[in-house]
Structures are given as structure tokens and as C-alpha cells.
C-alpha positions in Angstrom: -6.6 -5.0 -30.7 -9.3 -7.7 -30.3 -9.1 -7.8 -26.5 -11.1 -11.0 -26.0 -9.1 -12.9 -28.6 -5.8 -11.6 -27.2 -6.5 -12.4 -23.6 -7.6 -15.9 -24.5 -4.2 -16.3 -26.0 -2.6 -15.2 -22.7 -1.8 -11.6 -23.7 -1.1 -9.8 -20.4 -1.8 -6.3 -21.8 -5.2 -7.4 -23.1 -6.0 -9.0 -19.7 -5.0 -5.9 -17.8 -7.1 -3.8 -20.1 -10.2 -6.0 -19.6 -9.8 -5.9 -15.9 -9.5 -2.1 -15.9 -12.6 -1.8 -18.0 -14.6 -4.0 -15.7 -13.3 -2.2 -12.6 -14.3 1.1 -14.1 -17.7 -0.3 -15.3 -16.8 0.5 -18.9 -19.3 -1.2 -21.2 -16.4 -2.7 -23.2 -15.5 -4.8 -20.1 -18.9 -6.5 -20.1 -18.6 -7.2 -23.9 -15.2 -8.8 -23.4 -16.4 -10.9 -20.5 -19.4 -12.1 -22.5 -17.0 -13.4 -25.2 -14.6 -15.2 -22.8 -17.1 -16.5 -20.2 -17.5 -19.9 -21.8 -13.7 -20.4 -21.3 -13.9 -20.0 -17.5 -14.5 -22.3 -14.6 -11.2 -24.2 -14.7 -8.9 -22.2 -12.4 -8.5 -23.1 -8.7 -9.2 -19.9 -6.8 -7.5 -19.7 -3.4 -8.5 -16.9 -1.0 -5.9 -15.7 1.6 -7.3 -13.8 4.5 -6.7 -13.1 8.2 -6.1 -10.2 10.6 -3.8 -7.3 9.9 -0.1 -8.0 10.5 -0.4 -11.8 9.8 1.9 -11.5 6.8 -0.6 -12.4 4.1 1.3 -10.6 1.3 4.6 -12.2 2.3 2.8 -15.6 2.4 1.2 -15.0 -1.0 4.6 -14.0 -2.4 6.1 -17.3 -1.2 3.1 -19.3 -2.4 3.6 -17.9 -5.9 7.2 -19.1 -5.9 6.2 -22.6 -4.8 3.4 -22.8 -7.3 5.8 -21.7 -10.1 8.3 -24.4 -9.1 5.6 -26.9 -9.7 4.9 -25.5 -13.2 1.6 -23.8 -12.3 0.6 -20.5 -14.0 -0.4 -18.1 -11.3 -2.8 -15.1 -11.3 -3.0 -12.8 -8.3 -5.7 -10.4 -7.3 -4.5 -8.3 -4.4 -7.2 -6.3 -2.8 -5.7 -3.0 -1.6 -7.4 -0.2 0.5 -8.5 2.6 -1.8 -7.2 6.1 -1.6 -9.9 8.2 0.0 -8.9 11.0 -2.4 -8.5 9.3 -5.8 -10.3 6.1 -5.2 -7.3 4.2 -6.6 -5.5 1.3 -5.0 -2.4 1.9 -2.9 -0.7 -1.0 -4.8 1.3 -2.1 -1.8 0.8 -5.8 -2.6 2.1 -5.4 -6.1 5.2 -3.7 -4.8 5.9 -6.5 -2.3 5.5 -9.1 -5.1 7.8 -7.2 -7.4 10.2 -10.2 -7.8 7.6 -12.0 -9.9 6.8 -9.2 -12.3 9.2 -10.4 -15.0 7.8 -13.9 -15.0 5.5 -14.4 -18.0 3.5 -17.0 -16.2 2.6 -14.7 -13.3 0.0 -11.9 -13.5 -0.5 -9.7 -10.5 -3.2 -7.1 -10.3 -3.9 -4.8 -7.4 -7.5 -3.6 -7.1 -8.9 -1.0 -4.7 -11.7 -1.8 -2.4 -13.6 1.3 -3.5 -15.2 1.3 0.0 -16.6 -2.2 -0.5 -17.3 -4.1 2.7 -16.3 -7.7 3.0 -12.6 -7.2 2.2 -13.2 -7.8 -1.5 -13.6 -5.2 -4.2 -16.7 -5.2 -6.3 -14.7 -6.3 -9.4 -12.6 -9.0 -7.7 -14.9 -11.6 -9.2 -14.6 -10.2 -12.6 -10.8 -10.1 -12.4 -10.8 -13.8 -11.4 -12.9 -14.6 -14.5 -10.5 -12.8 -16.8 -7.5 -14.6 -15.3 -9.3 -17.9 -15.5 -10.0 -17.2 -19.2 -6.3 -16.4 -19.7 -5.5 -19.9 -18.7 -4.0 -19.4 -15.3 -4.1 -22.6 -13.3 -4.3 -21.0 -9.8 -5.6 -17.6 -8.8 -4.6 -16.2 -5.4 -7.0 -13.6 -4.0 -5.6 -11.7 -1.0 -8.1 -9.7 1.1 -7.4 -6.4 2.8 -7.7 -7.6 6.3 -8.4 -4.2 7.9 -11.6 -4.8 9.9 -14.0 -5.8 7.2 -16.2 -8.8 7.5 -14.0 -10.9 5.3 -16.5 -13.8 5.0 -17.1 -12.7 1.4 -13.9 -14.4 0.4 -15.6 -17.8 1.1 -18.2 -17.1 -1.7 -15.4 -16.3 -4.2 -12.8 -18.9 -3.5 -12.7 -22.7 -3.8 -10.1 -22.9 -1.0 -9.9 -20.4 1.8 -6.6 -20.1 3.6 -6.8 -18.4 7.1 -3.6 -16.8 8.2 -2.9 -16.2 11.9 0.2 -15.4 13.9 1.3 -15.9 17.5 1.3 -13.1 20.0 -2.2 -11.6 19.6 -3.4 -13.0 22.9 -6.6 -14.9 22.1 -5.8 -15.7 18.4 -9.2 -17.3 17.7 -10.9 -14.1 18.8 -8.7 -12.1 16.5 -10.1 -14.0 13.5 -13.7 -13.6 12.5 -15.8 -16.4 14.0 -17.4 -17.1 10.6 -14.0 -17.7 9.0 -13.1 -20.2 11.7 -16.2 -22.1 10.7 -15.5 -22.2 7.0 -11.7 -22.0 6.6 -10.2 -24.9 4.6 -6.5 -24.5 5.5 -5.2 -22.7 8.6 -1.7 -21.3 8.6 0.1 -19.9 11.7 2.7 -17.6 10.1 5.7 -16.1 11.8 5.8 -19.3 13.7 9.3 -18.6 15.0 7.8 -16.1 17.4 7.0 -16.8 21.0 3.5 -18.2 21.6 3.3 -20.4 18.5 2.4 -23.5 20.5 -0.4 -21.8 22.4 -1.8 -20.5 19.2 -1.7 -23.9 17.5 -3.5 -25.4 20.4 -6.3 -22.8 20.1 -6.7 -23.5 16.4 -6.8 -27.3 17.0 -9.4 -27.0 19.7 -11.6 -24.8 17.6 -11.4 -27.1 14.7 -12.1 -30.1 17.0 -15.3 -28.4 18.2 -16.2 -27.6 14.6 -15.8 -31.2 13.6 -17.9 -32.4 16.6 -20.8 -30.2 15.4 -21.1 -32.2 12.1 -23.1 -35.4 11.9 -20.9 -37.3 9.4 -17.3 -36.0 9.4 -16.4 -38.5 6.7 -18.2 -36.2 4.2 -16.3 -33.2 5.2 -12.7 -31.9 4.6 -10.6 -31.9 7.7 -8.7 -28.6 7.7 -5.0 -28.8 8.6 -3.2 -26.4 10.9 0.2 -25.6 9.3 3.3 -23.9 10.5 5.0 -21.2 8.4 7.7 -18.6 8.4 6.9 -17.1 5.0 9.7 -14.6 5.1 12.1 -17.5 5.0 10.0 -19.7 2.8 9.5 -22.2 5.6 6.4 -24.4 5.4 5.2 -23.1 2.0 5.5 -26.4 0.2 3.2 -28.0 2.9 0.7 -25.2 2.4 0.6 -25.7 -1.4 0.3 -29.5 -0.8 -2.8 -28.8 1.4 -4.5 -26.4 -1.1 -4.0 -28.9 -3.9 -5.3 -31.7 -1.8 -8.4 -29.7 -1.0 -8.9 -28.9 -4.7 -8.7 -32.6 -5.5 -11.2 -33.3 -2.7 -13.6 -30.9 -4.2 -13.3 -32.3 -7.6 -13.7 -35.9 -6.4 -17.0 -34.9 -4.7 -18.3 -32.7 -7.5 -18.0 -29.7 -5.3 -15.5 -27.8 -7.5 -18.0 -27.3 -10.3 -20.9 -26.6 -7.8 -19.0 -23.9 -6.0 -18.0 -22.3 -9.3 -21.7 -22.3 -10.4 -22.8 -20.8 -7.1 -20.2 -18.0 -7.4 -21.6 -17.0 -10.9 -25.1 -17.2 -9.7 -24.3 -14.9 -6.8 -22.6 -12.5 -9.1 -25.6 -12.4 -11.4 -27.9 -11.6 -8.4 -25.5 -8.9 -7.2 -25.4 -7.2 -10.6 -29.2 -7.3 -10.8 -29.4 -5.8 -7.4 -27.1 -2.9 -8.4 -29.1 -2.3 -11.5 -32.4 -2.3 -9.6 -31.0 0.1 -7.0 -29.8 2.5 -9.7 -33.2 2.3 -11.4 -35.0 3.0 -8.1 -32.8 6.0 -7.3 -33.4 7.4 -10.7 -37.1 7.2 -10.3 -37.3 8.4 -6.7 -39.7 11.2 -6.1 -37.7 14.0 -4.5 -40.9 15.4 -2.8 -41.2 12.2 -0.8 -37.6 12.5 0.5 -38.2 16.2 1.3 -41.2 15.1 3.3 -39.0 12.7 5.3 -36.5 15.5 5.9 -39.4 17.7 7.2 -40.5 14.8 9.4 -43.9 14.8 7.7 -43.6 11.1 6.9 -41.4 8.4 8.5 -38.6 6.6 6.5 -40.5 3.2 6.6 -43.7 4.7 5.2 -41.7 6.7 2.6 -39.8 3.6 1.4 -43.1 1.7 1.0 -44.6 4.7 -0.9 -41.5 4.9 -3.2 -41.6 1.2 -3.9 -45.3 1.3 -4.8 -44.5 4.1 -7.3 -42.0 1.9 -9.1 
């Protein structure tokens, strides 16, 4: 099978194989990516993040249905916690989205974090590129939401959806402060619970303070705060309306292409950093490390010595 040619034609098996190769760092994955890379940069990537228990998977599931009702082809990258034993993904998100598995215009891939900080796996970016090349209009990326600094999603997505829920006390404190600064669409899920109004007011106040801190608000997107009960499909159409309006806002201002370019630039630097670190480890003098262990030389001096030797 010519994997690159097949995935450009939308072949699900070829796409899954390419993503697996990239996740495993199989050289064949890089070869496929090199072939299909010129066909990327078109998909709208939507990141979905928020604290544990906010219902991110249920919301993503409902968003898929709404996007499909509008004729959009949807790819999903669900970041699952890795098994500490096998390193594989638990695949919980794919189980919860099972009702879409027979839809030929929906591709769902669960990827393990492999211990990666930031709530995103090291190959989430690669998976998005493959789905983009396959012709999916929208790619949903759902983060783990288990304590990681999930600001990484902002570097990957065009549109970041922050999901909260009532009943956490100080809701704004439950969401990472950095995300409150950069979120594009805010959703209060499980809004039929007690405390919804108080949570909405917290969000509105934080966004008001955020807007006041900007000199010319006319040049910035004004994030909406939306109500949803994802389990009952309530409020989902409004969420998709907001994400599509944000994508259009980015395109009208030339930001869509700029953000895509920044993402690829960051990926390039990240890959270079991995390669340089591996090279440094391979050339590290074990005698210097032994001297550190014996407290004959301090770690800072040892690092400088090892760097000079490179």
C-alpha cells in the first residue's frame, strides 16, 4: 500500500497506520509526512480543555454530531492518559465516542500522553497533520485534563474551547490562569446543576478584566460564555456557531495562516531539540557523571564541561 497516496484519498486504514508510525517514531512515518505535508494547513483545529469532570468527552461527542449535521468531515485526536505499564492509551475517549465509529466522515484516534506534560502527547501535532492531509474540515483535540499545564493546547489549536462546570467553588481558580487569558470560547457544561449563575458571573468578570487590559479591543476577539448540557445536546449548536465565527475572524485578519505557520515552526524547533538532546546524551562522558555522583564536581560545572566537549 502506498500509504501517503491512500491517506490523501481519505483512506482511514492508511491514516491510522501513518499516525501509529509517527507515534512510535517509526522512520516510515516521517517519510509519509514529508509526502503529504504540502497538502496540510486547511483544517480548523479546535482544542477542548478544562478541569477533570467538566464533561469534555461528552461535549466533544455532541460537537461531532452537530458538525456532521452541517456536512463537516471531522477528525478527533483524543489524548488519553498512558498506561504506566504498557505505555499505551487507555482509549476511554474512543469508547465514549463509539456511536460515530461507523461514520465514514469521522475519524477518531486516541493517543497516550506517554508522560508528556502539557496535556498533549508528543505526536498530537503529527496526528493533526495527517488528518488535515486526509481532508477533514475540523479536527477536535481533547486534552487529558488531569493536572497538566494544558496551555500547550493553545499552541496547537486555532480555537481553544475552555470547558468548566458549576459546583467547583471558585471555578476560575479551578481552570489554569493562563487558559483564562487565551481561551477563545468558554463553555459552562452541566449547566442544569446548581451554581450555574455564579459560575457564569465569574467567567464574565474574568473576561471583562481581560478585555480592559488590552489597549484596542476592536482588534481582538471577544470570547463568548456559553451554556451547555452536553449529555442532552443542549447548547451545542451555539458552541459550533461560536467556533466557526472565531475561525472566520481569524481568516479575515490573516491570523489563521499565521497561527498554522507558528505551529509548524514550533514543531520544527521541538524536533530539533529532541535530536540535539539525544546527541548530547550519546556523547556524554560517563566519567563526568561519575564525578558528580561522587560530589567531586557540582552539576552546573559538569553541565558546562559536557557542553564544551560537544
